[in-house]
Every structure is written in C-alpha cells, then in structure tokens.
N, C-alpha and C positions, 0 to 999 in steps of 0.2 A: 333644668335636670339633664337634658339632653345636651346642652354645651359643654355641660362637665365631663361626659363621656366621651366626646368625640376626640379631645387630645391624647388620652391614652390610647384608643382605639389605632389612631393613627402612629402612635409610636410603638406598638404592638406590631401593627404591620410592616413597619420600616425595619423591626427587629428580626421579624421573620425572613425578610429580605437578605438581609445580613447573613442570617444565618445558614439560610440557603445558600449564598454564593461561597460562605466558608467551607458548607459540607461538599459544594459541587467541586471545589479545587482539585481536591486528590483522588475523587473519582474520574475526573476529566483527565487528569495526569497520568493516572494507572490505566484507562482505556484509550487514549488517543495520543498519535505521537506529537504533542505538542512541542518537542524541541525541533520539529521538523515545521519550521515555520511556511516554506514553500508547498509542502504538501496540506497543512492545513489551510492556509488563506487559498489555494486553487480548489480545494474539494469545497469549502464555503461558498465559494463563487459559482461554483458549476452547479451540476444537477444532485441533490442527497436526497433524493425519491428512495434509492436502493437502502439508506441506512434510515427511513424514517421511523419503522417499528421498533428497530431498536433504541433510538433516541428517545423516542416517547417513553418506552418500559424504563429507561435509567432517568429520565426527567423525573416520570410519577415517583420512583423509588427514593430520590434525593429529596422530593416534595413531601412525601409522608415522613423519612426521617427528621425532615426541619420541622414541619408541624409539629411533633412529638417533642422535640428538642426545646422548640419556642414556648410550647405549652408547659414544660416541667420548669424553665425557667420562671416564666410568669408566674407561676403556683408559688414557687421556692420565695420569690421576692415578695411576693403578696402576704405570704406568710411572715416573713421576715418583718414586712414592714407593720404588720398587726401586731406581731410581737414587741418591737422597738415602742409604737403607741401605747400599748398596754403599760409594759414596763417603765417606759419614762413619760408617764402621762401629765406631770407638772414640770417638764424640763424642756429646753429647747429642741432638744431631738422628737419630742412629739408635735412639733411643727413642721417636721420634714414634709414636704410635699411629693405624693405619690407618682405624679407625673413629672417632678424633678427626679426621683430616684430610678424611673425607668429610662428616661432622658440620659442619665448617667450610666446606664448600663448599655443603650444603644451606641454612645460615644466609646464605651470601651470595647464594645463589639465590631465598630469600625474602626477602629485601632488594627484590631485582631486581624480583621480581614484585609487592609491594606500591608501590614506586615505578611501574612500568609501568601497573599497574591503576589508581592514582591520578590520573596524569597523559593516560592514554588513555580512561579511562570516566568517564562523569559519574554516578560513584559517590553523590555529596551528592544529586544531582537524583532518583537513585532510593530513596534513602532517605528524602528529604521526602515523594515522591510516595507510597510505602509508608505512611508515617507518617498522611499526609492521608487515606488512606482510609476510615478509621473516624470521620472529622471530623462532626459532629451537622449535619445537613440543616437549613437555616433557610428561611422563607419569602424569595422572590426577588421584589422590586418590578419587577425587569427581565423576569422571564417571566409576570410578572401582567400587566403594561402590554404587552409585545410578541408575545407567542405566540398566534398564532389559531390555535385547534383544527378542524382542517378540518371536522369533524361539527357546528360550530356555523356555517357559512357555507353559502350555499347555491351548489352547484355544477353547472350544467347544460352541454348540449352542444350549440352552434348547429349542429356537424358532427362526425363523429367519423371523424378522419382517422387511418388506422394510424400505427403508431410504430416507427422504429427507432434505439433509444437505443444509442450505442457510446461505452464508456468508454475511452480511448487511455491505457494505462497511462504514467504519468509524462511525459506531453506536453505541451510548455510552448509558449506564443508565444515565450520567449528562445530557441529554437532557431532562428530566422530571422535574417537579417543585419540589420545597422545599418537597409538602405535601407527593408527592411519592419517595423521597429519592434522586431527583436530585438538580440540582443546577442553574435553571432557574426559571424567575418569571411566565412562561406560559409553560404549558407542551407541547412539540412539538412531542410527540408521544401517545396519549393517547389510541392508540387503540393497540399499543404495551404493555403498562400499564396494559391492563386489562389481556393479555396474560401472563406477570409476574406475578401479583397477583392470576391469576386463573389456570394455570398450574405450571410447575416444573419450577422452577429459581432460580440458585444458586445467590446469592446476597453476597455482593455489586457490584459484576460484577467481570470480569477479570482485573488482573491488568498486565500490560504492562511490561516484562522484557526484559532484554538485548536479543539481536538475535532475534526479533521480533519487530513489532510496524509497519510494511508494508505487504502490501497484500501477497506478494510471501513467506516472512519469516513466518506469521503466518499461513500461509497454511501448511507448513511444521513442523511448531511447534504442530498445532492443530491436524492433521494427522499422524505424525512421531514421536512426543514426542520428538523432540531436537530442538534446535535453528538452526537459519540460520547464518553460517558465510561464509567468504570469502576465496575461497581457495588462497594459497598462490603464486600460478602460474600468478595470475593476475597481479602481480608488474611486471613481465617481459612482458606478451603480453595481449591484450584485447581480448582473444579468450572465447567465449562461452563454457561452457560444454557442452559436447554430452551426457555423463552420469550423470545424476543428484543425487547425494547421493545413489550409486550404494549400498553401505555398511549398509544401513538403511532397516528395513521393515516396511511400513507405512499402511495405512488404505486401499487403494485399492488394496494392495497383498493380505490382509486379507481377503477382501471381495470376490474377484475374486478367493483365494483359495478355498473358503466356497460355489462356484458356484453361487455367485452373479453376475447379469447383471449390469456394472456400466456405468454410462454417466457422464461425468464431462463438464459443459457447462458455457461459458462466453461471455459478449457481445461484450468484447474487442477481441483482437488479441490472438489467443491462444500460441504464440509464445512469446507474451512479457515476460521479465523476467525469460525465459527458463521455463515456465508452460509445454509447450510440451514436452520437454526433461524430465521433473519431472515426467511426467505421462507415457511417455512411458518406463523409468527407472523402475518405480512401476508397471509393470502388465499390460500397456497398456491399459487402459479402453477407451472406446468410449470419444474423445476428440471434442467439438465442438466450434469454436470463430467465429469471424468475417466471416472469408472467408468461412466457412462452412454454417454458418446462410443466408450467401448472395445468396446462392442457393435458398433461397424460392423467390417466384417473389414477394411479399409484402413486403420484407426487403429493406431498403433505403440504399443506396450507401456510406452513409457517417456514418452508424453505428446503432447498436442495443441498444435502450434505454430501460429503466427496465419496461417500461409498454409493449413494445411488446416482452421482452424477457420472461417475465412470460407467456406469450402466446405460445412461440416455447417451453417453458419448458414443459406446458401442454400438448402440441402435444408428446412429448418425453416420457412423464409419460404415457400417453393415449397408446401408442405403447408398452411401457414396461410391462405394466398392462395387456395384452395380451397376454404374454408370462408364459409358466409354469415354472418360476424360479422368486425366491427373486431377488429384482431390490433395487438398491440405484443411487440417483442421485445429484449430488453436484453442485450448482452453485451460481455464484456471482453476486450482482446488483453491477452499479457503479454511480447512478444518483449522490450520496451522497459525488461523489468523490471532494477531496480539490481543488483549493481554494474556488470556489463558488457552485459547483455541476450544474447540467443540472435541471432547471425546467420545468418539464412537462406542456404545457399549459392546457391539460385537467384538470389539479390540480389547476391551478390558472391562470386566465387569464385578471389579472389586468395589463395593460401595463405600468404604471405609474413607477413601481418599478424598482430599479438599480439593477445591477451586485452584488453590495457590500451588500446591503439588501436582497439578495434573499435565501441564504442558509438556515434560519430557514423555508422558506417556503417548500423549498427542502426536508427538513426532516418531515416535515408533510407529504408531499406527498409520502414519502418512506413508511411511516408507514401506510397509507390509503390502498396502492398497496400492501404490504404484507398481509393486512387484507382480502382483495378483493382474494389473491390466496388461501390464509386458508380457506376462505369461498367456493371456489371452491372445494377445498380438501374435506371438508366434503360430500360433496353432491355426491361422487364417493362411488363404492363398496369396494375398497380396503383401504379406510380411516382407519378404526379401525384395520388394519394389520399393518399400516404405521405409524413409528416414524418421528416428524417433528421435526429438530434440528435445531434450528436458534440462530446467533450469529453472533455479531459485530466482523469484522475480525481483526481492530486494532481501537485503540483511535482516534479522528478526528486530522487530522494536521492543519485544518483550525486557522487561528488566531483569539482569544477568543473573540476580540469586534465583529467579523462578525457572531460568534455562538449567541451572548448575556449575555455571561459568565463575570461577574463581579470580582470575585476573580481570580485572575491569577495564584493561586499558588495551586488550587485544583487538588486532585488526580483523574485522569481520567480511568473510568472503561468501557470496552466493554461489552455490557450487551448480555444475552442468557436467551433461554427458551426451554423447551422440552414438545410435546405433544405427547401424546400417547407412553410414555415412558414403555419399560418392566420392570423399576427398580423405586423403590422408597428408599428414606432414611428419617431419623429421623430429620435431620437439613439440610436446604439448605443455610445456610450463614458460608460462607467457605472464605479463602484466597486461590487464586489460580491464575496461569499464563494461559496461551494457551497449556502450555505442557499438563496440567492435562484433556483437551478435549479428547486427541487419546485414551484412557481407557475409558472415561466416554460415549463418543459416542457408541462405541463398544457393553458396557453394557445395552444401551438404547435400541437397537435392539435385544437384547437376548444373547449376548455373554456372557459365563461364564469363567472368566479367572483367570487362578491360580495365586494367590498372589494380583490380582486387581491391578495390576501395569504395564504398557509397556511405554519402555522409559525411558524418565525422568518425566514422567507422573504418577499421582496418581487419581483413579477414584475416582470422587466427590460423588458417592453414597456409597461409603467404608467409614470406620471409618479413613483409613491410612491417617496421616497428609502429605499433599502436601509438597513438598520442600519449596514452599515460607513460608507455616506455621513454616517449620522446621529450615531453616535458616534464615529466612528475607530477605527482597529485595536486601540491600546493598549486604551481603554475597554471595545469590544466584548469583547475576550480577557478582561479583567478580570472581566467579567459572565458569561460562559459558563463559566468556570474554578469559580466558586461552587457549591460543594454545596446543592441548594436541595431543597426539598419537591416542587415543582413537576416537577422532573426525576426526583425516586424516583416519582413517580406512572408517567412513562413506563416506567420500570423494572419497578415491580411490580404497577400496576392493568391488571388485563385488562379491556378494551373489550368484550370477547365475553360 
C-alpha cells in the first residue's frame, strides 16, 4: 500500500516546486532589478545579510501562495479523476491512472514554467555574463590613456570645508514636471527643484553608464572614479571579497589622509553588498549601519527609515562639529527604493492608497524630508563652512507606470546639486556620469587637484571634457565593459 502512495507524493512535490518557481518569477521581477545582470550577480556574490529578513519574508509569502495553489490544483484534479471513474466505469477512460494524470499536470506545468522563465527573465544575458567572467584580461589602451591615479597627482587644500554628502536613493531629474525639465505632468520634488534652480546643479543630470546603476556600484564610481565590475573568481565560488578594490584610491582615503573625521551612515545593514569591506579597505572611516543604529533606545528593531535616519545623522554631525578637525559625513536614504518604496505616515495618512499607487507620494515625501534637513543645517554655526553635496545614487528601477512616466524610452538622469561649494564654473550644463563626481566633490570642499581629474572622472568645475563628452555613451560603455589588466590591478593589488 505504501509503495502505491509514493509515486503520487513525489509527483505532488515536484508539482509544488514548479508552481513555486512560476509564482516566484513575477515577484522577483517586480522586486529586484533583474535586467541589471551586473547588480544581481555582484550582490549575490557578496554579503546579502542586509536583506535577509526581507528575502525570508518574500520567500514565505511565495511559499504559502504556492502551497494553496498546489492544494487547489490537486483537489480539482482528484475530483475530476473521481468523476471520470464514476461516469465512465465500464470504458477505457475508467482505466486512466491517477499517477499518469498528475504526471501530465506536471509536464504541462514544466512547459509553463520554461515559457514564463524564457519570456520574463534575461536568462541569455545571465548565461553570457557568467561565461564571460573567466575571460582573459587584456591590456586596455583606454585605462592607460584615461585613468588618472590619485596617488600620482598633487592634491592640496586651499581650505578644508566640511562635507555633507547625501546619496538619495533612485532620485531623478525626471521626477520634475516638463516646465522644470522633467517628464511628469506633476512635479514630485518641488523642494529639490528650488535647490536645482538656486544652487549649483549640473544639468541635465548624471547619465547612467556601464558598471554603475545600483547603489554599491555608484558609491564606487562617485568616490573612486571607476566602475564596479565582477571579479573573475566568483564564477568558481560565491565568496565575498574581503579586500574591496584595494588597488584604487578613493574619496575616504584622501579625506582621512588630510586629517578629516569621516563617518558613513546607512539605514540598512552596512554589510550588505560588501559596503563594510569597501570602507574598511579605504582607510576605515567610522561606519554606521542598522546594527550600530539599533544601539539607540529609540531605534526600532525592523529598521531605520529616512525620517529617523536624518535625526541620527544630525546627532553625528553635532558630535563631529565639536571636534577641532574638518569633518565629512556621507549617508544614504532608502525610502525611495524600488519597487514601491516606503511611505512615511507622517508625510501621507490617506489609508485608501494602494501599494501600487504610493511611489509618487514616497518621492514627494523624500523631497520634503531633505528640505527639512537642510533647513536644520542652516541654523548651525558650521553651515557656512560646510559643503552639502546631494545626488541621486542612480536612476530609479521602478516600472515607468508606477512612477507616472508615459514615455517608456526617455533618458533617465540622476539629479545633483551643491550648496556652499568652494568652486564655481561658467556653465553647469554638462554630459557626465558618476565617475566625474569623484574630483567634483573634492573640489567643492576646497581641494586643488593637479590636472583637475581623478580616476576616470573629470571635475565638472573645469573645462576638461568628461569621458562621456569625449567618447559618447556607446563607446564609453564598450570601453568600460572590457576585462583589463588595469582593472585587475584595482581588484587584486593592495596599495598598502
């Protein structure tokens, strides 16, 4: 009797797995930037501790839904089987095996899954990327010609202004209305628009280039002047890097060498995507993440939302300002993270809004919260000696209809503006990428850079053409994609 039961149980199990995978695809596509193969593979190969709770919750939700669906299918086919046997008791149909019926359902479900995966996921892109990981690195004329080693040029400071560096999650120029250069019928960021108009802002905003486009990659590009690419070794094992780009010299290295107190703060886990290793490798600034912030009695267990994070940052700044040294604080917002963001109830209390409708309201809230923080900064004695550099970390990954975009082919630009910069320029209309903010940020706080270029970045305060202006996006992307001996130097050579 037991042997007769085993085949259906195994077929039911496989049916459940197939349904789970089918249901997981749309959820994964909605939640993660699956089209950005570099971002997904890099994050999987590094520390995903910061998103563990979220992933577990997502997994449990899909699991429950799959169990219900599997039970419903099995029940329906059991009823169908019994009806067939009853109605056609003396015909060939009465001899249909229940196992064969469930096997047929499994085969249909497998075909369904294969079709869904092929049409909804960039499987070929992942395969090609994986195959390319072990491609041999070659000498790059591009890096040899265009990369400026920060250790090879003179960097001095005519003054040492304090720095508040703010990375706004997924924040675009495009979130403005057409009258202000955006692509929406309503301006979602009116407070930020005023800063763009009245302060220094390089327009039309930053263009997303290869090796950028997600938070960790843009953190590297904007502070080291190089893209973030996958180390070849991950094709053999998913072991996180313990030394993160040790051959590169980055913003935190330069600031700490010049006697700055530096703090980096995230509302999420500082270990996620290797951020802690990146900071440790580059002069070990004070790094604060979810675990560190939770030591405060008023920080809730589930995480640090932007409203609270701004308050924590204020505390850090107040502490830094009491010390007799220049200081810099670099922090990241998270509420506008895809797919739908987190809508702070203090900004919007209408309970009738659906999750799919909330992203524009989340963006509006982020603009208001930023203004409140800057208004607070203006009340402090250190304000006039402090540069506030604000920028989107990358373009938004949310579906266009969730934001309200009607033109699906528009070019997305992450926004930027500088308050109290030590530099000015005749024109703020430029074509640039995240790479160019490495020297630009330094010059905004009073650094004098010989040649006005660092890494692959060119200061936007200078008249030197950026690599985007020089090569165009397609040629620049092609050059950045090539595996090179020069980039391997950043990955494996320890300058220390």
